[in-house]
N, C-alpha and C positions, 0 to 999 in steps of 0.2 A: 561579291563572290559568295555562293551559297555554301553551306556546311558540307554537303556531299562532295562538291568539287575540292574544297580544302582538304577533306579527309582523304580523297583520292590522290591529291598531290603529295600529302604527307606520307601516304603508303608507298608511293613511287620512290620518294627520297629515301625512305627507310629500307626498301628493298634494294635500291642501288647501293646504299652504304653497306648493307649486309653482304651483297655480292662482292664489293671491293674488298671487304674484310676477309671473306672466304678465299678470294684470289690471292690476297697477301699471305694468308695461311699456307696456301699451296706452294707459293714461291719459296718460302723459307723452311718448309717441312723436310725432315730427313726420314729416310726409309732404308736403314742398313740391310744389306743382303750379302750372301756369300759371293765371292768372286774367285774364279779359277782361270788361270792362264793356260794356253796350250802346253801340254807336257813337253813337246819338242823344244820349247824355249829353255828348258832347264833352269827355271827360276827358283831361287831359294826364298821361302816365305819369311817375312819379318814383321815385327810389331813394334812401333815407335811411339814413345810418349811425346805428345806435342803441346800439352797444356791442360788446364782444368776441363774435365769432361771430354778430352780429345785423345783418342788412340788411333794412330795411323796405320792402316794395313798396307804393307809394301811388299815388293818382290825385287830381288837382286839377281842379276845375271852376270857372273864373273866373266872377265875377259878370257878368251880362249887359251892364251898362252900364260895365263896367270899374272901377267903384268899389264899388257894392253897399252892402248894409245891414250888413255884417259878415261874419265867417267862422264856419263850423260844421264841427267835426271829428266824423266818424262812426266808431264803434268797434263792431265786430260781436261775436257770441257765440262760445263754444267750438266747435271742430270746424266752423268756417265760414270765410268770407273776406269781402272787401269787397262782393261781389255781394249779400250779404244786406242791405246798406244802400243799394243802388242806387235803390230806389223812394223812400226817404227823401231821398236826394240830389236826385232829380228834383223833388219838391215844394218842397224848400228853395231850389233854384235858381230855380224859378218865382216864389218869393216874394222873390227879389232877393239871396240870399246867395251868397257864394263857398263852395265845399264841398270838403273834403278827406276822402278815404276811404283807409283803410289796411288791409292784412292784418296783424294782430297778429303779433309774433314767434312763429315756430313754427306759424303758420297760413297757409293759402293759399300765396302765392309768397314770403313772408317767411321768412328763415332764423333759426334758434335751435337751441342744443344740445338743448333739451327744452321741453315745455309746463310752465309753472311756476305756473299758476292765478292770474296777475295780477302776480307779483313781477317777473320779468324782462320781461314784457309791458309793464310800466309804462315801461321804457326806450324802447320803441317809441312810446308815447304822448307822452313828452317830446320825442322827435325830431320827431314830427308837429306838435306844438303850436309848436315853434320854427320849423319850415318854414312853417306856416300864418301865423304872426305876420309873417314876412318878406314874405308875399304879400299881406297886407291891412294894411299899416302904418296905425297910427292908428285902426283899427276894433276893435270889440269882438268877442270870440270866445266861441262856445258849443260845448258838447260833448254829443253823444247817445251814451251807452254802453249796450250791451245785455249783460246777464249778465257774462261774462268781461270784455267791454269796459268795463263800468261799474266792475268791481272793479279793473281795470288803472289807470283814472283815479284812483280813490280811494286806491290803494296807492302812487301816484307821489309821492315825498317831495320831489322837487326840480323839479316841473313848472312851466313858465311860468304866470303868472296866467290864470285862466279867468273869464269874466264871467257865465256861466250854465251849468248842467249838467242834463241829463235822465238819470236813473239808472233803467234798466229791469231788472227781474227779477234783481237782484244778490243774491248770497249774503252772509249776515252774517259767518260764519266758515267756514273750510275744514272744521272738524269737523262742523258742521251740514250743509254741502253734501254731504259724502260719506255722512253718516248718511241724509239724505233720499233720496238716489238709491238706496242699497242697500236702504232700507226699502221703497221702491217695488217692488223686484224680489224681495226675500227676506222681507219682513215683519219681525217683531221680530228675527230672526236677523241682520238686516243691521247692527244697532247694534254688537254686539261685533266683527263682521267689519270694520267701518269703522275700528276702532282699529288692527287689523292692517295695513290699507292705509296709514293715516296714519303708522304706524311706519316705513314705507319712505322717507318724505320726506327726513329728514336723511341716510339711507344713500345714497340715489340722487342727491339734488340738493343736499344741504347746506343744506336749508331747514327752519326750525323752524315748527311749526304757528302759533306766536304771530306770525309774520310774515305770515300769510294770514288776517287778521281785519279786513276793511274797516269793520265796524261801529265798531271802536275808533278809527278815523280820521275818523269823520263830523264830530265836533265841531271838527276842524281845517280843514274845508272853508270857505273864505271866499268864498262865492258863492251867489247864489240857486239853489235846487234844486227840481226837479220829480221826485219819486220815483213810479215807475209799476210796477204789478204786476197780474198776473191773479188773480182771486179764487179760481180753482181750481188755481193753480200748486202742484204737488207737489214740484218741484225746490227751490223756495224758498217755504216756506209763508207765507201771508198774515200770520200772527202774527210771523214773522221780519222781513218787510218793514216791519211796523208798528214793530218795535223799531229797525230801521234809521232810519226816519223820525223816531222819538222822539229818537234820538241826534244828529240833525243840528241845526245852528243855524238860526235864522230869518235871512232869509226863506226859507220852504219851503212846499211844498204836496204833497199826496198824491193820486194818482189810481189808484183800483182799477178795473180793467177787468172788469166782471161777466161771468162765464162763461168767461173765458180761462184756459188752462193756461199752461205754459212754452212759449209760442209766439211768433211774430213779431207783436207787438201792432199794428204798423202794417198788416200784412196782415189781421189779425183785425178791426179796426174802422178802416179807412182814413180815412173822413170825420171821425169823432170824433177820431182821433189827430191828423190834420193841423190840425184846429181848435184842439185843446187844446194841443198842442206848439207850433204855429205862434203862438198868442197868447202863450204863455210866452216864447218866444224874442224875439218882437217887443217885448214889454214891457221886456226886459232887455238886448237887444242894439242896438236902434235908438238911434243917436246923437242926442241932443237938438238 
């Protein structure tokens, strides 16, 4: 093999490594920005301390009668903010709940050193649940988490008790999450490349892949669960969601939204969503 060919191969390897490093940088980068909810929602702005370098921007919508049926915490997906959950907040408020929406750490207006795929984001969930408990004393509390928001709830090891949770489009393990996304873009070549991306986690963030496996914590959740997924979701395959559901303790139920990909499921089927999720929350949050 001549020197020119060796030099070319070395350059290709170097460019590939640099590209993967840049991709890793983009996946964990934070870009704080102002977030404004629709004024008609009547939300009160809050700022919650969640840990070193983490301040959580939140909004609280009190129940209409001042007492309400309970409280619901809304947790958005990755690369989004609490505006993603505004429509859910509106229908829940109309049903009599107090609602809290937050920007997960590293998203929206919340601060964090990096996006950590649910691990440090869980500290923001804990702070929000504590704040919501103070605002609805004696009432039951539910959580609706979408994708990263769902994982952040499940990965929270010291969160206050939750009385019911809706987990939408949640990844089972970080390995599968990265593989699925790269496979969508690169085909079979995405699988080995995903290993190189995951190799960066301990180097950049001090996080082990074993810390980012929500499916391994499902049997520790002591609350009624509604697991929701789109039948055509390629970011989290239906078979992966079915494994998540199988790993959870009863009482639990599974709702597969036919035809839906990795999208906002409330926006995709608003009437069905409000009926199904509304009934689930009413059953488990309404005080006897």
